[in-house]
N, C-alpha and C positions, 0 to 999 in steps of 0.2 A: 489698568495702569502700562503705559507706554514705558519703553526704555529709557527715552528721554527725561519722560516725568522721573522714572527711578533716579537717574543719574543726576539729577537736578536737586531732588531729595537727599541723595547720599551725599553729594556734594557739600549742600547746607549743613549736613551732621558733623563734616569733617571742616567746616568753614572754609572752604576750596572754593575756587572759580569753577562752575558747570563746565565752561569750554574746554578745561584741561584734561577732565574725565573720556577716556576712551571707552572705559570696560575692559580693557586688556591689563590694567595694572593689577601687579600683585598687592593683596590687601596689606602683609604685613610689611610692605615697604611705603605706603603712603604716611605722610606725615600726617598725625592727629588720630590715626585708627589705633585706639586702644580699649580698654575696657569701658570707659566712661562713654566715648564715642558709640559702642555697641550698644549700651543702654539708651543713648539718644536715639539710636537709628531706632531700635525695637519701640522706643517710645511713639516715634514719628510714624513709622508703620501703622500702629494700633491705632492712633489719632486720625490720620489721613485715610487709611484703607480698611481700618478695622481688620487689621492681620496680625494674627498672633505668631511670631516667627520664634521658636526657641533657642536660647544660646547655642545649645549644641550644635543645631542645625545651621547656625551663623558660622560658627567655628569649623564646619567642614568646607567652607568656602574657600578657594585658594585665591581666586581673582573677581573683581567686580562683576562681572560678566557671570560667573558661577554664583555668585552670590543674589543676583537679578533672576537667575534660573530656580533658586531655592524657594524665594519669595515668590514668584509667579505659580509654581507648583503647588505651594502650601496654600496662597491664595484661592487658585483654583479648586482644590480639594475643598477647603471650605465653602466655596460658593456652591458646589455640587451636592454638598450634604446638606444645606439649608433648606 
């Protein structure tokens, strides 16, 4: 998954225009980033990338870029264990 693909998927979860996201946004300041968006995001990751990202890991991220780094790290770990 590229960063651009991630931003597109993330924007869809928030029902936002992809071109508005840079990755530097603070998650808690994004309109629509709430508990429902987290669940939708987790489901999207599972469906599209077969990535299981625990809510506690998502909560650790402060920015969209940090969230991307967590997802990539967990996805790479899962792939190396397969």
